[in-house]
N, C-alpha and C positions, 0 to 999 in steps of 0.2 A: 837473188839478192839476203844480205846479209839482215840489213836495218833499214826498213822501210820508212823511217819515221825516227830520229832522235836530232832533239835538242844541242846540237853541237856545240854553239858559243857560247850556251851557259853550264856546262861540263864545269866541274875543277881539272886541270892538269890536260886542257883539249888539246895545245898541241901536241904533247907525248903522245895523247890517245888517239887524233890524228895521225902520227905517225903511224902507230901501232894496226892499226886499222889497213890501212893501206899496204902496209909490209905482209898484211894476211890476205894479201889480195880480197880482201871485203867489201861487198860492195853494199853502198850507204846514200840514204837521201837526210842532207843537212835543211833541215825548215830552223826556218827565221822567218818571227815573226812578231816583230816592232823593231822600227828602225837600227834601231843598237845591234841589232842582232843581225841584219842586212851587210851592216861592216865590218863584224867579226868576222862568219861569214865568209865576207867574202875576201879577208885576207889571209885567211886558212885556206881558201880553193888556190887564191897568186902562189901562196909560198907551197903548198902542197901536192895539187891536182895536177897531174903535168895526160899526155895524150894515151902516155902507157897503164898509170894509174886517174884514172877523174875517180872523180867522186858527184853526184847530183846533190843539185842545190835546190830551197823551193822559199821563194821570199814572196811575205804576204804580210796581210795585218787581223789581229787575231780579234775576236770580240771581245777580246775583254781588256780589248782600248779603244771600241770603237768610239765612245764620245771624245774620246782624244785625238781623233782621224782629223788632219787642216788637208786642204788643195795641196801642199805641200807636199804634204805624204805621200798622196797621191801619185802623184809626179813625178817621186824621188822610185815611188815603187818602177813603176812605169818604167824608168830610166833603166835600174838595176836589172830588170827582166827583158830589154830591150839591147843593154850591153853581155848578159848570159842569155845565148836563145836557146841553151836546153834546160835552163830553168822551169821548174815550176812552180804555179803560182798557190799561194796557203802557206800558213793553214788559214783558210779564212771560214767564216758560219756565223754560229749563232750559237745562243749558250744561254740558257735560262732563270744562272748564277751574277750574271751582271749588269751593271747599265747599260739603259736599249735595246734590252730583251723588249718591251713593252709599249715603246715609243712608235717603234721601224728604225730609229736611230742601226742597232745589229744590220738589217735588213737591206738597208739603202748601203753599207759598206759593203757588205755580203757581196748584191749585184755589183759594184764594183769592179769587184777581184770576179766575178763568175764574167761579165762582158770581155774585162782588158785579159782573162783563161780564153776566150772565144776569137776575140779580135789576134789574138798571137801565138793559136791554137796548141797554146800549155794544159796540159792537165792540171787540175785543180785537187789538191788536197783541202778536205772539209772536217773541220770541229763539231759535232752536234753533243749539245746536250742542254733537249726539251724537244720539240716535233721534229721526228724527221721527215714525215712526210712535207711540211712546210718548207724545208731545205727542198723537196724536190718543186716542188709548185714554185718555187723561187728560178729554178735552173730552167724549168722549162718558162718560166717568164723572160727572164735573161737571152733565151733564145739555142739553150744549149738540143742539138738534133734526138731524138729517137729512132733506133738504125732499123725495130720494126714492132710490130704490132703488142702491146703490151698481157698479151694473152700469149703466145709463145714459149714452152718450154723452156726451160735454162740450159739443156744438156745440150740446146739447138745453136745454142750462142755462141762466139767466137769472138776472143779479142785482139785477136792481130790481123784481122782483116778492116780496120778501123786505126790501127796507131797511129798512121801519120794522116787521116783522114781527117781529124776532130778531137777537144779537147775530151777527156773524159772523167770526170768525176770520179776524186778517188774518198773514202769513206774511213779515216784516221779511229783507228780506237772504238774500232766497230760495234755499235750498243742496239740496233736497229733489230726488229721481229722479220719474221718468214713472211709477212705481207709488203715490208717494206723492201726485205729483196728481191720478189718478183718485179714490185714496181720501177726499181732501179735500173734493172741488169741492162734493160732494153737503151738508156742512158751509155751502155758500154759502162758502168761504173764495177771501181776495183773496188776492193777490200782491204781494207786491213787489218789484222786482227793483232789483239794488245792481249794479257792477261787477264783484263779488266772484263775482257766481249763474251769470258767462258764464264764469267760470274753468275751474270742473268741467264735465267731458263730459257727464255724465250729466246735471246741472242743467242745461246747453243744449241736452242731449236733448229734457229735462220740458219748456221752457216754450214751445214750440210745443203743448201740449195744454191748454194751459190758456186761455178765450177771453178775445178781444179789453179787454173791457168788466172784468175780473175785475184787470186789469193795470194797474201802477200803477211807477215809479220814483220812485229815493228817493238821496240821498248819504251819511247819516247820520253826518251832519257832525258833528264832534264837536272835542273841542280837540287830538285827535293827529299833524291832519294840515294843519292850515288854515294857515297864515299869514296874522296881522293883517291884511296892505297889501292889496285885491282880493279879495276874500271872495264877494261878488256873482260877480265873473267867474271863481271856481276854483271857485263854485257849478256854474253856466251848464254850465262847463268837460265837470265830471261827472257829470252828467244827459246833456247832451248827447251824452257817451259811453258811457252808458245808453240812450237812445233805440236809435244807430248797429248796436248791439250785437244790441240787442230786431231791430229790421230787419230785421239779418243772419241774425239764427236763423230767420225767418220764410221769407227766397225760400225 
């Protein structure tokens, strides 16, 4: 996997970049977390993705728009996911910086998407800025299964045994600590690492406790920090930085 979390629709020159990524046989997950992004990513997939050169997408509702979500948006999200049987759900989650964090609105919209992921057996891309343990509580309330007791050692876990059995939570741009990793592993959790994941000491210390088969790398690239020129080179550079930081923390 080249890039486990990229906001393709938000990038400048998105059509040219999509073609370059596929020409290089780079695998990626194109994240679409607002309705307008769903349309854009769907069009890119129809234009560029083929059986020989496919790419995966994820449709969801980001917590930044939780207070704006309508029943129609939720119905449309379901329809996109039913039409693309390979699509993930998300990114969904909670974020203390946005409205709806304190009054339960973000929780409600997250739960709607978690239950949809369970119903359709799709992995769930999760955004968390706030209380990681609260997200696990919500996953439990939604019905996400735990495959083993929480006390089992991480090295005894295997992700491949459950790929088709139940959806897995994917903690994107992971920023939790060691205790959270141990609590999340029984859910079959995957962890998507970003450059920021290595900046917080508690997260850097937690990363070696994640089984390597559950680790992915991401840019989280969007319109905020990439220049239109030399986009692919910038993505490659950022991902190489993540890989180097991951190798160093496992030494």
